[in-house]
C-alpha positions as CSV (number, residue, x, y, z in Angstrom):
1,X,95.9,-84.7,165.2
2,X,93.1,-84.5,167.8
3,X,89.9,-86.5,167.5
4,X,86.4,-85.3,168.4
5,X,84.0,-87.3,170.5
6,X,80.2,-86.7,170.4
7,X,77.2,-88.2,172.1
8,X,73.5,-87.8,171.6
9,X,70.8,-88.6,174.1
10,X,67.6,-89.8,172.3
11,X,64.2,-90.7,173.7
12,X,65.0,-94.5,173.6
13,X,68.6,-94.7,172.4
14,X,71.9,-93.1,173.3
15,X,74.6,-92.8,170.6
16,X,78.3,-91.9,170.7
17,X,80.8,-91.4,168.0
18,X,84.4,-90.6,167.4
19,X,85.5,-88.4,164.4
20,X,88.9,-87.5,163.0
21,X,90.2,-84.0,162.2
22,X,88.2,-84.1,158.9
23,X,85.1,-84.9,160.8
24,X,84.9,-88.4,159.3
25,X,83.4,-91.0,161.5
26,X,85.8,-93.5,162.9
27,X,83.7,-95.4,165.4
28,X,80.1,-95.4,166.6
29,X,78.2,-97.2,169.3
30,X,74.6,-97.1,170.5
31,X,72.6,-98.5,173.3
32,X,68.9,-98.6,174.3
33,X,67.9,-96.4,177.1
34,X,64.3,-96.7,178.2
35,X,62.3,-94.5,180.6
36,X,60.7,-96.1,183.6
37,X,57.4,-95.5,185.6
38,X,58.8,-95.4,189.1
39,X,56.7,-92.4,190.1
40,X,53.5,-93.2,188.1
41,X,54.7,-91.4,185.0
42,X,57.4,-92.2,182.4
43,X,60.7,-90.6,183.4
44,X,64.4,-90.7,183.1
45,X,66.6,-91.8,186.0
46,X,69.5,-89.3,186.0
47,X,72.0,-91.7,187.6
48,X,71.3,-94.4,185.1
49,X,71.5,-91.9,182.3
50,X,74.9,-90.7,183.5
51,X,76.3,-94.2,183.9
52,X,75.0,-95.3,180.5
53,X,76.3,-92.3,178.7
54,X,79.7,-92.4,180.3
55,X,80.0,-96.2,179.5
56,X,79.1,-95.6,175.8
57,X,81.5,-92.7,175.4
58,X,84.3,-94.7,177.1
59,X,83.7,-97.6,174.7
60,X,83.9,-95.3,171.6
61,X,87.0,-93.5,172.9
62,X,88.8,-96.4,174.6
63,X,91.5,-96.9,172.0
64,X,92.1,-93.3,171.3
65,X,91.1,-91.6,174.5
66,X,94.3,-89.6,175.0
67,X,94.0,-88.1,171.5
68,X,90.4,-86.9,172.0
69,X,90.4,-83.1,171.8
70,X,86.8,-82.3,172.6
71,X,83.5,-83.9,173.8
72,X,80.2,-82.7,172.5
73,X,76.7,-83.5,173.8
74,X,73.2,-83.1,172.3
75,X,69.8,-84.4,173.5
76,X,66.0,-84.3,173.2
77,X,64.4,-81.3,174.8
78,X,61.6,-80.7,177.3
79,X,62.8,-83.2,180.0
80,X,64.5,-81.4,182.9
81,X,66.2,-82.6,186.1
82,X,66.3,-80.8,189.5
83,X,70.0,-80.4,190.2
84,X,71.6,-79.7,193.6
85,X,75.2,-79.4,194.5
86,X,76.0,-83.1,193.9
87,X,73.9,-83.9,190.9
88,X,70.2,-84.5,190.0
89,X,67.9,-85.1,192.9
90,X,65.0,-86.6,191.1
91,X,63.9,-88.3,187.8
92,X,63.1,-86.1,184.8
93,X,59.6,-86.4,183.3
94,X,60.0,-87.6,179.7
95,X,59.0,-85.1,177.1
96,X,55.8,-86.9,175.8
97,X,54.4,-87.7,179.3
98,X,50.9,-86.1,179.8
99,X,50.9,-86.1,183.6
100,X,51.3,-82.4,183.5
101,X,48.2,-81.5,181.4
102,X,46.1,-80.6,184.4
103,X,48.7,-78.1,185.5
104,X,48.9,-76.7,182.0
105,X,45.2,-76.2,181.8
106,X,45.2,-74.4,185.1
107,X,48.0,-72.1,184.1
108,X,46.5,-71.3,180.7
109,X,43.3,-70.2,182.3
110,X,45.2,-67.1,183.4
111,X,46.6,-66.1,180.0
112,X,46.1,-66.5,176.3
113,X,47.9,-68.9,173.9
114,X,48.6,-65.8,171.8
115,X,50.6,-64.1,174.6
116,X,52.6,-67.3,175.3
117,X,53.4,-67.5,171.6
118,X,54.5,-63.8,171.4
119,X,57.1,-64.3,174.1
120,X,58.3,-67.9,173.6
121,X,57.6,-68.5,169.8
122,X,55.9,-71.8,170.8
123,X,52.4,-73.0,170.6
124,X,51.2,-73.3,174.2
125,X,51.4,-76.9,175.2
126,X,51.9,-79.3,178.2
127,X,54.8,-80.9,176.4
128,X,57.3,-78.2,177.3
129,X,59.6,-78.0,180.4
130,X,57.6,-75.4,182.3
131,X,54.9,-77.9,183.2
132,X,57.5,-80.5,184.2
133,X,59.1,-78.1,186.7
134,X,55.7,-77.1,188.1
135,X,54.8,-80.8,188.6
136,X,58.0,-81.3,190.6
137,X,57.2,-78.2,192.7
138,X,53.7,-79.4,193.5
139,X,54.4,-83.1,194.0
140,X,57.8,-82.7,195.7
141,X,58.1,-79.2,197.2
142,X,61.2,-80.2,199.2
143,X,63.0,-81.3,196.0
144,X,62.0,-78.1,194.3
145,X,63.1,-76.0,197.2
146,X,66.5,-77.7,197.4
147,X,67.1,-77.5,193.6
148,X,69.9,-75.2,192.5
149,X,68.6,-75.3,189.0
150,X,66.6,-77.4,186.5
151,X,68.7,-78.7,183.6
152,X,67.9,-80.5,180.4
153,X,69.6,-83.8,179.7
154,X,72.6,-82.3,177.8
155,X,73.2,-79.5,180.3
156,X,72.9,-81.9,183.1
157,X,75.6,-84.2,181.7
158,X,77.8,-81.2,180.9
159,X,77.4,-80.1,184.5
160,X,78.4,-83.6,185.8
161,X,81.5,-83.6,183.5
162,X,82.7,-80.0,184.0
163,X,81.0,-78.6,187.2
164,X,79.7,-75.7,185.1
165,X,76.0,-75.0,185.4
166,X,74.5,-73.4,182.3
167,X,71.7,-74.0,179.8
168,X,71.9,-74.0,176.0
169,X,69.8,-71.5,174.2
170,X,68.4,-74.1,171.7
171,X,67.2,-76.3,174.6
172,X,66.0,-73.3,176.6
173,X,63.9,-72.4,173.5
174,X,61.8,-75.6,174.3
175,X,61.0,-74.7,177.9
176,X,58.2,-72.2,177.2
177,X,60.0,-69.9,179.7
178,X,62.4,-68.2,177.3
179,X,61.9,-64.7,175.9
180,X,63.2,-65.6,172.5
181,X,63.6,-62.1,171.1
182,X,65.7,-61.0,174.1
183,X,67.5,-64.4,174.6
184,X,66.8,-64.4,178.3
185,X,64.4,-66.0,180.7
186,X,61.0,-64.4,180.7
187,X,59.9,-62.9,184.0
188,X,56.3,-62.9,182.7
189,X,56.4,-66.6,181.9
190,X,58.1,-67.6,185.2
191,X,55.5,-65.6,187.1
192,X,52.7,-67.1,185.1
193,X,53.9,-70.6,186.0
194,X,54.6,-69.7,189.6
195,X,58.2,-70.6,189.3
196,X,61.3,-69.1,190.8
197,X,63.4,-67.5,188.1
198,X,66.5,-68.1,190.2
199,X,66.1,-71.9,189.6
200,X,66.7,-71.4,185.9
201,X,70.4,-71.6,184.9
202,X,72.5,-68.9,183.1
203,X,72.3,-69.1,179.3
204,X,74.9,-69.8,176.6
205,X,74.6,-70.2,172.9
206,X,74.6,-73.6,171.3
207,X,77.8,-75.3,170.1
208,X,80.0,-73.1,172.4
209,X,82.6,-74.4,174.9
210,X,80.8,-75.2,178.1
211,X,83.8,-75.8,180.3
212,X,86.7,-78.2,180.8
213,X,86.5,-81.9,181.5
214,X,87.2,-82.5,185.2
215,X,90.0,-84.9,186.2
216,X,87.6,-87.4,187.8
217,X,85.3,-87.4,184.8
218,X,88.3,-87.7,182.4
219,X,89.5,-90.7,184.3
220,X,86.1,-92.4,183.9
221,X,86.0,-91.7,180.2
222,X,89.7,-92.5,179.5
223,X,90.3,-89.0,178.2
224,X,92.6,-86.2,179.1
225,X,91.4,-83.7,181.7
226,X,90.9,-80.2,180.6
227,X,89.6,-80.8,177.1
228,X,86.6,-78.6,176.1
229,X,83.1,-79.9,176.7
230,X,80.5,-78.6,174.3
231,X,76.7,-78.7,174.3
232,X,75.6,-78.8,170.6
233,X,71.9,-78.4,171.7
234,X,68.6,-79.9,171.0
235,X,68.8,-83.0,168.8
236,X,67.2,-81.3,165.7
237,X,69.6,-78.4,166.1
238,X,72.6,-80.7,166.2
239,X,71.3,-82.5,163.1
240,X,70.9,-79.2,161.3
241,X,74.5,-78.4,162.2
242,X,75.7,-81.8,161.0
243,X,73.7,-81.4,157.8
244,X,75.0,-77.9,157.0
245,X,71.6,-76.4,156.9
246,X,72.3,-72.7,157.6
247,X,70.9,-70.8,154.7
248,X,67.4,-69.4,154.5
249,X,66.7,-71.2,151.2
250,X,67.5,-74.6,152.7
251,X,65.3,-77.1,154.6
252,X,65.9,-80.3,156.6
253,X,63.6,-83.2,156.9
254,X,64.4,-85.8,159.6
255,X,62.3,-88.9,159.3
256,X,62.7,-91.4,162.1
257,X,59.8,-92.6,164.3
258,X,58.5,-89.1,164.1
259,X,59.0,-86.5,161.3
260,X,60.4,-83.0,161.7
261,X,60.6,-80.2,159.1
262,X,63.2,-77.5,159.8
263,X,64.5,-74.4,158.1
264,X,66.7,-71.5,159.2
265,X,64.6,-68.4,159.9
266,X,65.6,-64.7,160.0
267,X,65.2,-63.5,163.6
268,X,63.0,-60.7,162.6
269,X,60.5,-63.1,161.0
270,X,59.7,-64.7,164.4
271,X,58.0,-61.4,165.4
272,X,55.7,-61.1,162.4
273,X,52.0,-62.0,162.2
274,X,52.9,-64.4,159.4
275,X,54.8,-66.5,162.0
276,X,52.7,-65.9,165.1
277,X,49.5,-66.8,163.4
278,X,50.9,-70.2,162.3
279,X,50.6,-72.1,165.6
280,X,52.0,-75.3,164.1
281,X,55.4,-73.6,163.8
282,X,57.8,-73.2,166.6
283,X,60.9,-71.0,166.7
284,X,64.1,-70.8,168.6
285,X,67.9,-70.6,168.5
286,X,70.1,-72.8,166.3
287,X,73.8,-73.7,166.6
288,X,74.9,-71.3,163.9
289,X,76.1,-67.9,165.2
290,X,73.1,-65.6,165.6
291,X,70.9,-68.2,163.9
292,X,67.2,-68.9,164.6
293,X,64.9,-71.4,163.0
294,X,61.3,-72.5,162.3
295,X,60.4,-76.1,163.1
296,X,57.3,-78.2,162.7
297,X,56.6,-81.9,162.6
298,X,54.4,-85.0,163.4
299,X,54.8,-87.6,166.1
300,X,54.2,-90.4,163.6
301,X,56.5,-90.0,160.7
302,X,58.6,-93.0,159.6
303,X,56.5,-95.0,162.2
304,X,53.7,-94.9,159.6
305,X,55.8,-96.7,157.0
306,X,57.2,-99.2,159.5
307,X,53.7,-99.9,160.9
308,X,52.2,-100.5,157.5
309,X,55.0,-102.8,156.3
310,X,55.4,-104.9,159.4
311,X,52.1,-104.8,161.3
312,X,49.6,-104.5,158.3
313,X,51.4,-106.3,155.5
314,X,53.5,-108.7,157.6
315,X,56.4,-108.0,155.3
316,X,59.9,-106.5,155.6
317,X,61.6,-103.6,153.9
318,X,62.4,-105.8,150.9
319,X,58.9,-104.8,149.6
320,X,60.4,-101.4,148.7
321,X,62.3,-103.1,145.8
322,X,59.0,-103.9,144.2
323,X,58.6,-100.3,143.1
324,X,61.6,-100.6,140.8
325,X,62.0,-97.4,138.8
326,X,58.3,-96.6,138.5
327,X,55.4,-95.7,140.7
328,X,51.7,-96.5,140.7
329,X,48.8,-94.2,140.0
330,X,46.1,-94.5,142.6
331,X,43.3,-92.5,144.2
332,X,44.1,-93.8,147.7
333,X,45.0,-91.2,150.3
334,X,46.4,-91.8,153.8
335,X,46.0,-89.7,157.0
336,X,49.4,-90.1,158.7
337,X,48.6,-89.1,162.2
338,X,48.7,-92.5,163.9
339,X,49.7,-90.9,167.2
340,X,47.0,-88.2,167.4
341,X,47.4,-87.7,171.2
342,X,50.3,-85.2,170.5
343,X,49.0,-83.4,167.4
344,X,46.0,-81.2,166.6
345,X,45.1,-83.1,163.5
346,X,42.6,-85.7,162.5
347,X,43.7,-89.2,163.4
348,X,45.2,-91.7,161.0
349,X,43.4,-93.7,158.3
350,X,42.9,-94.4,154.6
351,X,40.4,-92.7,152.3
352,X,39.4,-92.8,148.6
353,X,40.3,-96.5,148.5
354,X,39.0,-98.6,145.6
355,X,38.9,-102.4,144.9
356,X,42.0,-102.0,142.7
357,X,44.2,-101.0,145.6
358,X,46.8,-103.4,146.8
359,X,49.2,-103.5,149.7
360,X,51.8,-101.9,147.4
361,X,49.6,-99.1,146.3
362,X,48.5,-98.4,149.9
363,X,52.1,-98.4,151.0
364,X,52.8,-95.8,148.3
365,X,49.9,-93.8,149.6
366,X,51.5,-93.8,153.1
367,X,54.8,-92.5,151.7
368,X,52.9,-89.9,149.6
369,X,51.1,-88.6,152.7
370,X,54.4,-88.0,154.5
371,X,55.7,-86.2,151.4
372,X,52.6,-84.1,151.3
373,X,53.1,-83.2,154.9
374,X,56.6,-82.1,154.1
375,X,55.3,-79.9,151.2
376,X,52.7,-78.4,153.5
377,X,55.2,-77.8,156.3
378,X,57.7,-76.0,154.1
379,X,54.9,-74.0,152.4
380,X,53.9,-72.7,155.9
381,X,57.5,-72.1,157.0
382,X,58.4,-70.1,153.8
383,X,55.2,-68.0,154.1
384,X,56.2,-67.1,157.6
385,X,59.8,-66.3,156.9
386,X,59.1,-64.0,153.9
387,X,62.2,-65.0,152.0
388,X,62.9,-66.7,148.6
389,X,61.6,-70.3,148.1
390,X,63.0,-73.6,148.9
391,X,66.2,-74.4,147.0
392,X,67.2,-77.8,148.5
393,X,66.3,-80.1,151.3
394,X,68.8,-82.2,153.3
395,X,67.3,-85.5,154.6
396,X,68.4,-87.3,157.7
397,X,67.0,-90.1,159.9
398,X,66.1,-93.7,159.0
399,X,63.7,-92.5,156.3
400,X,66.7,-91.3,154.3
401,X,67.6,-94.9,153.5
402,X,64.2,-95.4,151.9
403,X,65.0,-94.6,148.3
404,X,61.4,-94.9,146.9
405,X,60.2,-92.4,149.6
406,X,63.1,-90.0,148.8
407,X,62.2,-90.1,145.2
408,X,58.5,-89.4,146.0
409,X,59.5,-86.6,148.2
410,X,61.7,-84.9,145.6
411,X,58.9,-85.0,143.0
412,X,56.3,-83.8,145.6
413,X,58.5,-80.9,146.7
414,X,59.9,-80.0,143.3
415,X,63.3,-79.5,145.0
416,X,66.5,-81.6,145.1
417,X,66.8,-83.9,148.1
418,X,70.3,-84.4,149.5
419,X,70.5,-87.6,151.5
420,X,72.9,-87.1,154.3
421,X,75.9,-89.6,154.2
422,X,75.4,-90.4,157.9
423,X,71.6,-90.2,158.1
424,X,71.4,-91.9,161.5
425,X,74.4,-89.9,162.9
426,X,74.0,-86.3,161.6
427,X,73.5,-85.1,165.2
428,X,76.8,-86.7,166.2
429,X,78.5,-85.1,163.2
430,X,77.1,-81.8,164.4
431,X,78.9,-82.4,167.7
432,X,82.2,-83.2,165.9
433,X,81.8,-80.0,163.8
434,X,81.3,-78.0,167.0
435,X,84.4,-79.7,168.5
436,X,86.5,-79.0,165.5
437,X,85.5,-75.3,165.5
438,X,86.2,-75.1,169.2
439,X,89.7,-76.5,168.7
440,X,90.4,-74.0,166.0
441,X,90.2,-76.2,162.9
442,X,87.5,-73.9,161.5
443,X,86.6,-70.2,162.2
444,X,83.1,-71.2,163.3
445,X,80.5,-73.9,162.9
446,X,79.0,-72.3,159.8
447,X,82.4,-72.6,157.9
448,X,82.8,-76.1,159.1
449,X,79.4,-77.3,158.1
450,X,79.6,-75.7,154.7
451,X,83.0,-77.3,154.1
452,X,81.7,-80.7,155.0
453,X,78.5,-80.9,153.0
454,X,78.6,-84.2,151.1
455,X,75.6,-86.3,150.3
456,X,73.7,-88.2,147.5
457,X,71.4,-85.9,145.5
458,X,68.0,-86.9,144.2
459,X,66.4,-84.5,141.7
460,X,62.7,-84.3,140.7
461,X,63.0,-86.7,137.8
462,X,59.5,-87.5,136.5
463,X,57.3,-84.6,135.4
464,X,54.3,-86.9,134.8
465,X,54.6,-88.3,138.3
466,X,55.1,-84.8,139.7
467,X,51.8,-83.7,138.0
468,X,50.0,-86.7,139.5
469,X,51.4,-85.8,143.0
470,X,50.3,-82.2,142.5
471,X,46.7,-83.3,141.9
472,X,46.8,-85.7,144.9
473,X,48.3,-83.0,147.1
474,X,45.3,-80.8,146.5
475,X,43.0,-83.7,147.5
476,X,45.2,-84.3,150.6
477,X,44.7,-80.7,151.7
478,X,41.0,-81.0,151.1
479,X,40.5,-84.3,152.9
480,X,43.0,-84.0,155.7
481,X,44.4,-80.5,156.3
482,X,41.0,-78.9,155.9
483,X,39.3,-81.3,158.3
484,X,38.3,-79.9,161.7
485,X,41.2,-80.0,164.1
486,X,40.9,-82.6,166.8
487,X,42.6,-82.1,170.2
488,X,41.9,-85.6,171.7
489,X,40.6,-86.0,175.3
490,X,43.2,-88.7,176.1
491,X,46.1,-86.3,176.7
């Protein structure tokens, strides 16, 4: 029976895993991978990335290399590398780096945020890949001129392993250059940014076979040449595939350092005023056949909990055991936006505190705030998609291991929360699912994901606590979400 290898390139960590024919995890490894400031901004060295990723994959597959039947890749979006005939010719600017904001402001003076959103389904922002490509063009015109294409991290690694030059639609959705309705590069957007459309790669759907592993790369990885290499897509898209979130009445919450709220979206909903008027929502292509999605989030999700426990209280996660089976009742509210430089929301802080509040009650307020943001996010998503309400939420990321938070979330949403069995590795599982489908073990990714949907379910279990959360949610909206939006000057 073949095995399926998968790798995920994160902002600070690379992961690789090996799965059996039932997509059960056999082995997993991870390694830190930090950007550097070689050029005055934080960026990714493509040679170091390739070396680190190959080493990690080889370590995972070393024992069973000849039995590996496919290799799948996923990554963060927005970072792109200029690629010539032999590989990447320059660092890629990391997705959160603000060195492109001046270029973004200059470009946006020639259009409207509404027009950008109509074409790309994204809120106009300096975060996306278009501004990174323009920065390379202006700072290093010789590198730009010599580039054959600009590739995201997953597509770059797939190119190095197969020699095939493509881009994945889910990652292309995060460039601010894609015409999402037509699934092609937008001439209007490339002209707006002053970019050569010929330097954008051909497009393929997510989770499809990219090409075959070249003999030299196979030798480096200890695998057989010729096995299919697959790009599962953007990390959130790979996680949704691994979590089996394909139906319109499902949602996914991923709580790690940041927080993201995801739900499949009918393609036609992305063209409606209900979607276009909600600038906090982004849309693009998923890994499911013909699928599109809506996504929103915050840059400081689980970071808020970690910050309060470690930096403020000086405790460890053992404090969560002090909640037992019950929760407190408190007036305290928390504003969770501790990293306001990337979000158009008021910055973080506590409000409505009283002298009866303790470290434990304030910690509960932090977790309540993240639950309220999830409730608000899904309210906005389901208004935009015009379909039936939220039936269940699958939870991934480190926050899924925080049982008190999961229970708060279930009662705040009024929906079951299914904690993914591999909360830190759902993206890798998405890669294994794509590999299994490519090798014929399932008809497609949707069938595979539906077949493999295990997890621990948490029901809304306390009507009195849910009523308390309903009342606090209204206050959260009044104090936080109704506050004037702030777009800080430090970006």
